[in-house]
C-alpha positions as CSV (number, residue, x, y, z in Angstrom):
1,M,157.6,-30.9,-83.5
2,W,158.1,-28.3,-80.8
3,A,158.4,-28.9,-77.1
4,A,155.2,-27.0,-76.6
5,D,153.4,-29.6,-78.8
6,F,153.3,-32.2,-76.1
7,D,152.9,-32.4,-72.3
8,L,156.2,-32.6,-70.5
9,D,154.5,-34.1,-67.5
10,E,152.9,-37.0,-69.5
11,P,153.9,-40.2,-67.7
12,L,156.0,-42.7,-69.6
13,T,157.1,-46.2,-68.7
14,F,160.7,-47.0,-68.0
15,D,160.9,-49.0,-71.3
16,V,159.6,-46.1,-73.4
17,V,162.1,-43.6,-71.8
18,A,164.9,-46.1,-72.3
19,T,164.0,-46.5,-76.0
20,I,163.7,-42.8,-76.6
21,V,167.1,-42.0,-75.0
22,G,168.8,-45.1,-76.6
23,A,169.7,-46.7,-73.3
24,K,169.0,-50.0,-71.6
25,R,166.0,-50.2,-69.2
26,S,168.5,-51.1,-66.4
27,L,170.2,-47.7,-66.7
28,V,166.8,-45.9,-66.2
29,V,166.1,-48.1,-63.2
30,Q,169.6,-47.4,-61.8
31,L,169.1,-43.6,-62.2
32,V,165.8,-43.8,-60.3
33,R,167.3,-45.9,-57.5
34,Q,170.1,-43.4,-57.1
35,G,167.6,-40.6,-56.9
36,L,168.9,-38.8,-60.0
37,I,165.6,-38.9,-61.8
38,E,162.2,-38.8,-60.1
39,T,159.1,-40.9,-60.7
40,V,155.4,-40.1,-60.6
41,D,152.8,-42.3,-59.1
42,T,150.0,-43.1,-61.6
43,G,148.3,-45.8,-59.6
44,T,149.8,-48.5,-61.8
45,D,152.1,-51.4,-60.7
46,E,155.2,-49.6,-62.0
47,P,156.0,-46.0,-61.3
48,R,156.2,-43.8,-64.4
49,L,158.6,-41.0,-65.4
50,P,157.4,-37.6,-66.6
51,R,158.3,-36.9,-70.3
52,R,160.7,-34.2,-69.2
53,T,162.9,-37.0,-67.8
54,V,163.9,-37.7,-71.4
55,V,165.4,-34.3,-71.7
56,R,167.2,-34.7,-68.4
57,I,168.7,-38.1,-69.2
58,R,169.8,-36.8,-72.7
59,R,171.6,-33.9,-71.0
60,M,173.2,-36.2,-68.5
61,Q,174.4,-38.5,-71.3
62,R,175.9,-35.5,-73.2
63,L,177.7,-34.3,-70.0
64,R,179.0,-37.9,-69.5
65,R,180.1,-38.2,-73.2
66,D,181.6,-34.7,-73.6
67,L,183.0,-34.0,-70.2
68,E,183.4,-37.5,-68.8
69,V,181.3,-36.6,-65.8
70,N,179.5,-39.5,-64.1
71,F,175.7,-39.5,-63.9
72,A,175.7,-38.3,-60.3
73,G,177.9,-35.4,-61.2
74,A,175.8,-34.6,-64.3
75,A,172.7,-34.5,-62.1
76,I,174.3,-32.0,-59.8
77,I,175.4,-29.9,-62.7
78,L,171.9,-29.9,-64.2
79,D,170.3,-29.0,-60.8
80,L,172.7,-26.1,-60.3
81,V,172.2,-24.8,-63.8
82,G,168.4,-25.0,-63.3
83,R,168.7,-23.1,-60.0
84,I,170.9,-20.4,-61.6
85,E,168.3,-20.0,-64.4
86,Q,165.5,-19.7,-61.8
87,L,167.4,-17.1,-59.9
88,N,168.1,-15.1,-63.1
89,R,164.3,-15.2,-63.9
90,E,163.5,-14.0,-60.4
91,L,166.1,-11.2,-60.7
92,Q,164.7,-10.1,-64.1
93,A,161.2,-10.1,-62.7
94,Q,162.3,-7.7,-59.9
95,K,163.9,-5.2,-62.2
96,P,161.8,-2.1,-62.9
97,S,160.6,-1.7,-66.5
98,E,162.5,0.8,-68.6
């Protein structure tokens, strides 16, 4: 299955995200409380997480495992990498065609 095969903004429950990433629900709650992952309001009792959060948490887990970075540091790294990628796309869009 390709990433394009499903909606990355599809809202998922905390429990579903925790199951997918192989973590406890309490970790997902902690990451939300610390502002390291964002929720979406779907009008239900519990806020939901966009499916793209699964990718973000997995990347954070990898940084934590491989580089021994804490979750806050991993979030900063991911945000900076995302910003660099966005700036590179903008730069490429400004280059004249050859």
